[in-house]
C-alpha positions as CSV (number, residue, x, y, z in Angstrom):
1,M,389.4,76.0,88.7
2,G,390.2,79.3,86.2
3,K,390.6,82.9,87.1
4,H,388.1,84.4,89.0
5,L,387.7,88.3,89.3
6,K,386.3,90.3,92.6
7,V,384.1,93.1,91.7
8,T,382.9,95.8,93.9
9,Q,380.1,98.3,93.4
10,T,381.1,101.7,94.2
11,G,378.6,103.5,92.3
12,S,375.0,104.3,92.9
13,T,372.0,103.2,90.4
14,I,370.4,106.5,90.9
15,A,369.5,108.4,87.6
16,R,371.2,105.8,85.7
17,P,369.8,103.9,82.9
18,K,367.5,100.4,83.8
19,T,369.8,98.1,82.0
20,Q,372.9,99.3,84.1
21,E,370.6,98.7,87.2
22,V,369.9,95.0,85.5
23,V,373.5,94.1,84.7
24,L,374.8,94.8,88.2
25,R,371.6,92.7,89.5
26,G,372.7,90.2,87.4
27,L,376.6,90.2,88.7
28,G,375.2,90.0,92.2
29,L,375.4,93.6,93.1
30,G,373.1,95.9,93.7
31,K,374.2,97.9,97.0
32,L,377.1,100.0,97.6
33,H,379.9,98.1,98.6
34,R,378.7,95.0,98.0
35,T,381.2,92.4,96.5
36,R,381.3,89.1,94.7
37,V,383.7,86.9,93.3
38,L,382.9,85.5,89.8
39,Q,384.6,83.4,87.1
40,D,386.2,85.2,84.7
41,T,384.1,84.4,81.4
42,P,383.7,86.4,78.3
43,E,380.1,86.7,79.7
44,I,381.0,88.6,82.9
45,R,384.1,90.7,81.3
46,G,381.3,92.0,79.1
47,M,378.7,92.5,81.9
48,V,381.6,94.6,83.8
49,A,382.3,96.9,80.9
50,K,378.7,98.1,80.9
51,V,379.2,99.3,83.8
52,A,382.7,99.7,84.5
53,H,382.2,103.5,85.7
54,L,379.8,101.9,89.0
55,V,382.2,98.9,89.6
56,R,385.9,98.3,91.2
57,V,387.6,94.8,89.4
58,E,390.4,93.3,91.0
59,D,392.0,89.3,89.9
60,A,390.9,87.0,93.1
61,E,393.3,84.1,93.9
């Protein structure tokens, strides 16, 4: 089935560029401490890299 990532938002989008807020929405986040389990693809990895300072990433089994 493939690997998955557990992504949790830890930082606020207040006073951040609009593009970072859009990326968080694309990941299914938007509020602090919201968590999503996402498939580990290059596209998701790229999105996570854009907002790495706002999220915590763990391997999901």
